[in-house]
ChimeraX commands (.cxc) that place a marker at each C-alpha (Angstrom):
marker #1 position 27.48,11.97,-59.83 radius 0.5
marker #1 position 30.49,13.89,-58.97 radius 0.5
marker #1 position 28.26,16.50,-57.20 radius 0.5
marker #1 position 26.68,13.62,-55.15 radius 0.5
marker #1 position 30.03,12.09,-54.17 radius 0.5
marker #1 position 31.17,15.51,-53.08 radius 0.5
marker #1 position 28.12,16.41,-50.90 radius 0.5
marker #1 position 27.90,12.88,-49.39 radius 0.5
marker #1 position 28.60,12.71,-45.57 radius 0.5
marker #1 position 28.99,9.64,-43.39 radius 0.5
marker #1 position 27.23,9.39,-40.10 radius 0.5
marker #1 position 27.65,6.07,-38.31 radius 0.5
marker #1 position 27.53,4.04,-41.48 radius 0.5
marker #1 position 24.69,5.79,-43.00 radius 0.5
marker #1 position 24.81,8.10,-46.05 radius 0.5
marker #1 position 23.06,11.26,-45.95 radius 0.5
marker #1 position 21.72,12.60,-49.07 radius 0.5
marker #1 position 21.99,16.49,-49.30 radius 0.5
marker #1 position 18.44,18.22,-49.56 radius 0.5
marker #1 position 19.23,19.46,-52.96 radius 0.5
marker #1 position 19.48,15.95,-54.28 radius 0.5
marker #1 position 16.50,14.52,-52.47 radius 0.5
marker #1 position 13.07,14.62,-54.29 radius 0.5
marker #1 position 10.53,16.34,-52.05 radius 0.5
marker #1 position 7.77,15.62,-54.58 radius 0.5
marker #1 position 8.06,11.89,-54.00 radius 0.5
marker #1 position 5.05,11.09,-51.59 radius 0.5
marker #1 position 6.61,7.82,-50.49 radius 0.5
marker #1 position 9.64,9.69,-49.05 radius 0.5
marker #1 position 7.93,10.83,-45.87 radius 0.5
marker #1 position 6.14,7.54,-45.29 radius 0.5
marker #1 position 9.31,5.60,-45.88 radius 0.5
marker #1 position 11.24,7.92,-43.43 radius 0.5
marker #1 position 8.46,7.46,-40.71 radius 0.5
marker #1 position 8.50,3.63,-41.22 radius 0.5
marker #1 position 12.40,3.53,-40.91 radius 0.5
marker #1 position 12.19,5.65,-37.93 radius 0.5
marker #1 position 9.86,3.11,-36.33 radius 0.5
marker #1 position 11.62,-0.09,-37.04 radius 0.5
marker #1 position 15.26,-0.65,-36.51 radius 0.5
marker #1 position 17.24,-2.07,-39.47 radius 0.5
marker #1 position 17.93,-5.39,-37.63 radius 0.5
marker #1 position 14.69,-7.14,-36.74 radius 0.5
marker #1 position 16.44,-9.57,-34.40 radius 0.5
marker #1 position 17.96,-6.74,-32.48 radius 0.5
marker #1 position 14.54,-5.03,-32.24 radius 0.5
marker #1 position 12.94,-8.28,-30.90 radius 0.5
marker #1 position 15.74,-8.93,-28.53 radius 0.5
marker #1 position 15.47,-5.33,-27.11 radius 0.5
marker #1 position 11.64,-5.72,-26.73 radius 0.5
marker #1 position 12.10,-9.09,-25.00 radius 0.5
marker #1 position 14.69,-7.75,-22.57 radius 0.5
marker #1 position 12.38,-4.68,-21.81 radius 0.5
marker #1 position 9.41,-7.10,-21.40 radius 0.5
marker #1 position 11.58,-9.34,-19.08 radius 0.5
marker #1 position 12.57,-6.29,-17.00 radius 0.5
marker #1 position 8.98,-5.25,-16.68 radius 0.5
marker #1 position 8.04,-8.85,-15.63 radius 0.5
marker #1 position 10.65,-8.64,-12.89 radius 0.5
marker #1 position 9.27,-5.31,-11.85 radius 0.5
marker #1 position 5.83,-6.71,-11.79 radius 0.5
marker #1 position 6.91,-9.68,-9.69 radius 0.5
marker #1 position 8.33,-7.24,-7.24 radius 0.5
marker #1 position 5.14,-5.26,-7.12 radius 0.5
marker #1 position 3.15,-8.46,-6.49 radius 0.5
marker #1 position 5.40,-9.40,-3.71 radius 0.5
marker #1 position 5.13,-5.99,-2.11 radius 0.5
marker #1 position 1.39,-6.15,-2.54 radius 0.5
marker #1 position 1.34,-9.51,-0.83 radius 0.5
marker #1 position 3.46,-8.14,2.04 radius 0.5
marker #1 position 1.03,-5.19,2.49 radius 0.5
marker #1 position -1.91,-7.59,2.42 radius 0.5
marker #1 position -0.26,-9.76,5.20 radius 0.5
marker #1 position 0.36,-6.56,7.15 radius 0.5
marker #1 position -3.27,-5.37,6.64 radius 0.5
marker #1 position -4.55,-8.71,8.02 radius 0.5
marker #1 position -2.15,-8.61,11.05 radius 0.5
marker #1 position -3.27,-4.89,11.83 radius 0.5
marker #1 position -6.97,-5.74,11.38 radius 0.5
marker #1 position -6.78,-8.84,13.66 radius 0.5
marker #1 position -4.89,-6.74,16.34 radius 0.5
marker #1 position -7.69,-4.05,15.87 radius 0.5
marker #1 position -10.48,-6.72,16.35 radius 0.5
marker #1 position -8.66,-8.27,19.33 radius 0.5
marker #1 position -8.36,-4.70,20.85 radius 0.5
marker #1 position -12.12,-4.18,20.18 radius 0.5
marker #1 position -12.96,-7.43,21.90 radius 0.5
marker #1 position -10.77,-6.59,24.91 radius 0.5
marker #1 position -12.20,-3.09,25.03 radius 0.5
marker #1 position -15.82,-4.38,25.11 radius 0.5
marker #1 position -14.97,-7.02,27.85 radius 0.5
marker #1 position -13.25,-4.46,30.03 radius 0.5
marker #1 position -16.06,-1.86,29.44 radius 0.5
marker #1 position -18.55,-4.42,30.50 radius 0.5
marker #1 position -16.51,-5.34,33.61 radius 0.5
marker #1 position -16.04,-1.69,34.48 radius 0.5
marker #1 position -19.67,-1.16,34.42 radius 0.5
marker #1 position -20.43,-4.07,36.56 radius 0.5
marker #1 position -17.69,-3.14,39.10 radius 0.5
marker #1 position -19.02,0.51,39.29 radius 0.5
marker #1 position -22.53,-0.82,39.91 radius 0.5
marker #1 position -21.15,-3.16,42.71 radius 0.5
marker #1 position -19.11,-0.28,44.27 radius 0.5
marker #1 position -22.09,2.04,44.20 radius 0.5
marker #1 position -24.13,-0.72,45.97 radius 0.5
marker #1 position -21.30,-1.43,48.46 radius 0.5
marker #1 position -21.06,2.36,49.29 radius 0.5
marker #1 position -24.84,2.77,49.82 radius 0.5
marker #1 position -24.76,-0.30,52.11 radius 0.5
marker #1 position -21.78,1.02,54.00 radius 0.5
marker #1 position -23.54,4.49,54.45 radius 0.5
marker #1 position -26.70,2.72,55.57 radius 0.5
marker #1 position -24.80,0.65,58.07 radius 0.5
marker #1 position -23.07,3.85,59.40 radius 0.5
marker #1 position -26.46,5.59,59.92 radius 0.5
marker #1 position -28.06,2.69,61.55 radius 0.5
marker #1 position -25.09,1.80,63.80 radius 0.5
marker #1 position -24.39,-1.50,62.13 radius 0.5
marker #1 position -21.11,-3.31,61.65 radius 0.5
marker #1 position -18.58,-1.25,59.85 radius 0.5
marker #1 position -15.52,-2.23,57.73 radius 0.5
marker #1 position -12.24,-3.19,59.32 radius 0.5
marker #1 position -9.07,-1.45,58.41 radius 0.5
marker #1 position -7.97,-4.36,56.13 radius 0.5
marker #1 position -11.46,-4.32,54.44 radius 0.5
marker #1 position -11.16,-0.47,54.04 radius 0.5
marker #1 position -7.70,-0.91,52.48 radius 0.5
marker #1 position -9.15,-3.52,50.00 radius 0.5
marker #1 position -11.97,-1.18,49.32 radius 0.5
marker #1 position -9.74,1.77,48.42 radius 0.5
marker #1 position -7.61,-0.56,46.24 radius 0.5
marker #1 position -10.76,-1.78,44.41 radius 0.5
marker #1 position -12.01,1.78,44.02 radius 0.5
marker #1 position -8.56,2.86,42.50 radius 0.5
marker #1 position -8.62,0.09,40.07 radius 0.5
marker #1 position -12.26,0.69,39.03 radius 0.5
marker #1 position -12.10,4.59,38.85 radius 0.5
marker #1 position -8.37,4.87,37.82 radius 0.5
marker #1 position -6.72,1.81,36.25 radius 0.5
marker #1 position -9.54,0.42,34.20 radius 0.5
marker #1 position -10.47,3.74,32.42 radius 0.5
marker #1 position -6.74,4.27,31.65 radius 0.5
marker #1 position -6.49,0.81,30.10 radius 0.5
marker #1 position -9.62,1.51,28.17 radius 0.5
marker #1 position -8.12,4.67,26.87 radius 0.5
marker #1 position -4.92,2.89,25.78 radius 0.5
marker #1 position -7.04,0.26,23.99 radius 0.5
marker #1 position -8.92,3.01,22.18 radius 0.5
marker #1 position -5.63,4.65,21.15 radius 0.5
marker #1 position -4.38,1.31,19.95 radius 0.5
marker #1 position -7.56,0.69,17.99 radius 0.5
marker #1 position -7.35,4.17,16.46 radius 0.5
marker #1 position -3.64,3.67,15.55 radius 0.5
marker #1 position -4.39,0.33,13.94 radius 0.5
marker #1 position -7.19,1.81,12.04 radius 0.5
marker #1 position -4.95,4.51,10.72 radius 0.5
marker #1 position -2.27,1.98,9.72 radius 0.5
marker #1 position -4.87,-0.15,7.97 radius 0.5
marker #1 position -6.04,2.89,6.08 radius 0.5
marker #1 position -2.55,3.73,5.08 radius 0.5
marker #1 position -1.96,0.13,3.99 radius 0.5
marker #1 position -4.97,0.18,1.90 radius 0.5
marker #1 position -3.89,3.41,0.26 radius 0.5
marker #1 position -0.41,1.87,-0.37 radius 0.5
marker #1 position -1.94,-1.36,-1.82 radius 0.5
marker #1 position -4.17,0.67,-4.10 radius 0.5
marker #1 position -0.99,2.66,-5.35 radius 0.5
marker #1 position 0.96,-0.53,-5.90 radius 0.5
marker #1 position -2.08,-2.18,-7.67 radius 0.5
marker #1 position -2.29,0.86,-9.98 radius 0.5
marker #1 position 1.41,0.49,-10.70 radius 0.5
marker #1 position 1.19,-3.27,-11.32 radius 0.5
marker #1 position -1.78,-2.60,-13.87 radius 0.5
marker #1 position 0.45,0.00,-15.51 radius 0.5
marker #1 position 3.37,-2.41,-15.83 radius 0.5
marker #1 position 0.86,-5.11,-17.09 radius 0.5
marker #1 position -0.18,-2.67,-19.87 radius 0.5
marker #1 position 3.40,-2.00,-20.71 radius 0.5
marker #1 position 4.24,-5.78,-20.94 radius 0.5
marker #1 position 1.19,-6.11,-23.23 radius 0.5
marker #1 position 2.50,-3.31,-25.33 radius 0.5
marker #1 position 5.83,-4.96,-25.50 radius 0.5
marker #1 position 4.48,-8.26,-26.37 radius 0.5
marker #1 position 2.30,-6.70,-29.18 radius 0.5
marker #1 position 5.48,-5.13,-30.61 radius 0.5
marker #1 position 7.31,-8.25,-30.48 radius 0.5
marker #1 position 4.39,-10.09,-32.20 radius 0.5
marker #1 position 4.19,-7.44,-34.94 radius 0.5
marker #1 position 7.95,-7.66,-35.50 radius 0.5
marker #1 position 7.95,-11.49,-35.88 radius 0.5
marker #1 position 5.34,-11.42,-38.52 radius 0.5
marker link #1:1,2 radius 0.2
marker link #1:2,3 radius 0.2
marker link #1:3,4 radius 0.2
marker link #1:4,5 radius 0.2
marker link #1:5,6 radius 0.2
marker link #1:6,7 radius 0.2
marker link #1:7,8 radius 0.2
marker link #1:8,9 radius 0.2
marker link #1:9,10 radius 0.2
marker link #1:10,11 radius 0.2
marker link #1:11,12 radius 0.2
marker link #1:12,13 radius 0.2
marker link #1:13,14 radius 0.2
marker link #1:14,15 radius 0.2
marker link #1:15,16 radius 0.2
marker link #1:16,17 radius 0.2
marker link #1:17,18 radius 0.2
marker link #1:18,19 radius 0.2
marker link #1:19,20 radius 0.2
marker link #1:20,21 radius 0.2
marker link #1:21,22 radius 0.2
marker link #1:22,23 radius 0.2
marker link #1:23,24 radius 0.2
marker link #1:24,25 radius 0.2
marker link #1:25,26 radius 0.2
marker link #1:26,27 radius 0.2
marker link #1:27,28 radius 0.2
marker link #1:28,29 radius 0.2
marker link #1:29,30 radius 0.2
marker link #1:30,31 radius 0.2
marker link #1:31,32 radius 0.2
marker link #1:32,33 radius 0.2
marker link #1:33,34 radius 0.2
marker link #1:34,35 radius 0.2
marker link #1:35,36 radius 0.2
marker link #1:36,37 radius 0.2
marker link #1:37,38 radius 0.2
marker link #1:38,39 radius 0.2
marker link #1:39,40 radius 0.2
marker link #1:40,41 radius 0.2
marker link #1:41,42 radius 0.2
marker link #1:42,43 radius 0.2
marker link #1:43,44 radius 0.2
marker link #1:44,45 radius 0.2
marker link #1:45,46 radius 0.2
marker link #1:46,47 radius 0.2
marker link #1:47,48 radius 0.2
marker link #1:48,49 radius 0.2
marker link #1:49,50 radius 0.2
marker link #1:50,51 radius 0.2
marker link #1:51,52 radius 0.2
marker link #1:52,53 radius 0.2
marker link #1:53,54 radius 0.2
marker link #1:54,55 radius 0.2
marker link #1:55,56 radius 0.2
marker link #1:56,57 radius 0.2
marker link #1:57,58 radius 0.2
marker link #1:58,59 radius 0.2
marker link #1:59,60 radius 0.2
marker link #1:60,61 radius 0.2
marker link #1:61,62 radius 0.2
marker link #1:62,63 radius 0.2
marker link #1:63,64 radius 0.2
marker link #1:64,65 radius 0.2
marker link #1:65,66 radius 0.2
marker link #1:66,67 radius 0.2
marker link #1:67,68 radius 0.2
marker link #1:68,69 radius 0.2
marker link #1:69,70 radius 0.2
marker link #1:70,71 radius 0.2
marker link #1:71,72 radius 0.2
marker link #1:72,73 radius 0.2
marker link #1:73,74 radius 0.2
marker link #1:74,75 radius 0.2
marker link #1:75,76 radius 0.2
marker link #1:76,77 radius 0.2
marker link #1:77,78 radius 0.2
marker link #1:78,79 radius 0.2
marker link #1:79,80 radius 0.2
marker link #1:80,81 radius 0.2
marker link #1:81,82 radius 0.2
marker link #1:82,83 radius 0.2
marker link #1:83,84 radius 0.2
marker link #1:84,85 radius 0.2
marker link #1:85,86 radius 0.2
marker link #1:86,87 radius 0.2
marker link #1:87,88 radius 0.2
marker link #1:88,89 radius 0.2
marker link #1:89,90 radius 0.2
marker link #1:90,91 radius 0.2
marker link #1:91,92 radius 0.2
marker link #1:92,93 radius 0.2
marker link #1:93,94 radius 0.2
marker link #1:94,95 radius 0.2
marker link #1:95,96 radius 0.2
marker link #1:96,97 radius 0.2
marker link #1:97,98 radius 0.2
marker link #1:98,99 radius 0.2
marker link #1:99,100 radius 0.2
marker link #1:100,101 radius 0.2
marker link #1:101,102 radius 0.2
marker link #1:102,103 radius 0.2
marker link #1:103,104 radius 0.2
marker link #1:104,105 radius 0.2
marker link #1:105,106 radius 0.2
marker link #1:106,107 radius 0.2
marker link #1:107,108 radius 0.2
marker link #1:108,109 radius 0.2
marker link #1:109,110 radius 0.2
marker link #1:110,111 radius 0.2
marker link #1:111,112 radius 0.2
marker link #1:112,113 radius 0.2
marker link #1:113,114 radius 0.2
marker link #1:114,115 radius 0.2
marker link #1:115,116 radius 0.2
marker link #1:116,117 radius 0.2
marker link #1:117,118 radius 0.2
marker link #1:118,119 radius 0.2
marker link #1:119,120 radius 0.2
marker link #1:120,121 radius 0.2
marker link #1:121,122 radius 0.2
marker link #1:122,123 radius 0.2
marker link #1:123,124 radius 0.2
marker link #1:124,125 radius 0.2
marker link #1:125,126 radius 0.2
marker link #1:126,127 radius 0.2
marker link #1:127,128 radius 0.2
marker link #1:128,129 radius 0.2
marker link #1:129,130 radius 0.2
marker link #1:130,131 radius 0.2
marker link #1:131,132 radius 0.2
marker link #1:132,133 radius 0.2
marker link #1:133,134 radius 0.2
marker link #1:134,135 radius 0.2
marker link #1:135,136 radius 0.2
marker link #1:136,137 radius 0.2
marker link #1:137,138 radius 0.2
marker link #1:138,139 radius 0.2
marker link #1:139,140 radius 0.2
marker link #1:140,141 radius 0.2
marker link #1:141,142 radius 0.2
marker link #1:142,143 radius 0.2
marker link #1:143,144 radius 0.2
marker link #1:144,145 radius 0.2
marker link #1:145,146 radius 0.2
marker link #1:146,147 radius 0.2
marker link #1:147,148 radius 0.2
marker link #1:148,149 radius 0.2
marker link #1:149,150 radius 0.2
marker link #1:150,151 radius 0.2
marker link #1:151,152 radius 0.2
marker link #1:152,153 radius 0.2
marker link #1:153,154 radius 0.2
marker link #1:154,155 radius 0.2
marker link #1:155,156 radius 0.2
marker link #1:156,157 radius 0.2
marker link #1:157,158 radius 0.2
marker link #1:158,159 radius 0.2
marker link #1:159,160 radius 0.2
marker link #1:160,161 radius 0.2
marker link #1:161,162 radius 0.2
marker link #1:162,163 radius 0.2
marker link #1:163,164 radius 0.2
marker link #1:164,165 radius 0.2
marker link #1:165,166 radius 0.2
marker link #1:166,167 radius 0.2
marker link #1:167,168 radius 0.2
marker link #1:168,169 radius 0.2
marker link #1:169,170 radius 0.2
marker link #1:170,171 radius 0.2
marker link #1:171,172 radius 0.2
marker link #1:172,173 radius 0.2
marker link #1:173,174 radius 0.2
marker link #1:174,175 radius 0.2
marker link #1:175,176 radius 0.2
marker link #1:176,177 radius 0.2
marker link #1:177,178 radius 0.2
marker link #1:178,179 radius 0.2
marker link #1:179,180 radius 0.2
marker link #1:180,181 radius 0.2
marker link #1:181,182 radius 0.2
marker link #1:182,183 radius 0.2
marker link #1:183,184 radius 0.2
marker link #1:184,185 radius 0.2
marker link #1:185,186 radius 0.2
marker link #1:186,187 radius 0.2
marker link #1:187,188 radius 0.2
marker link #1:188,189 radius 0.2
marker link #1:189,190 radius 0.2
marker link #1:190,191 radius 0.2
view
């Protein structure tokens, strides 16, 4: 016993038995050590620690759910904008085709009148004619190009939002698994 008292060392309130005094032939020694490593000495502290960890995970999950909802709202907004641009694009493209057809007819009529010696356009009519041609051949195609760029940009943003939502969804599912693990550990400890 004197040998045991001399070799005994203190470590944070625990006594360490020197290797020469421990019984390595005891099969329960390793299983007991493993069980002690897994469960803390104070069951209430273990449960409290797990509950705190679970509550932190719940708050993290709430934040992920809110972020996912924000991304869903942004996705809807960009999709709505993309659809509006698509409708506007189709409307302008139809009008552009109609105007081009009317301009072609008017030019043919003007050329026919010039050949036959009919009534020609006045200076004011010619000015309106040039303004209309500039709008049809210049302004409307530029507007269509801008709408196409906007639709492409919105489509890219929608794709990015979908990817981000999938990442957050995966994180949320991982947190849900961690919460389930914490709750299982709490249930086992309370038995």
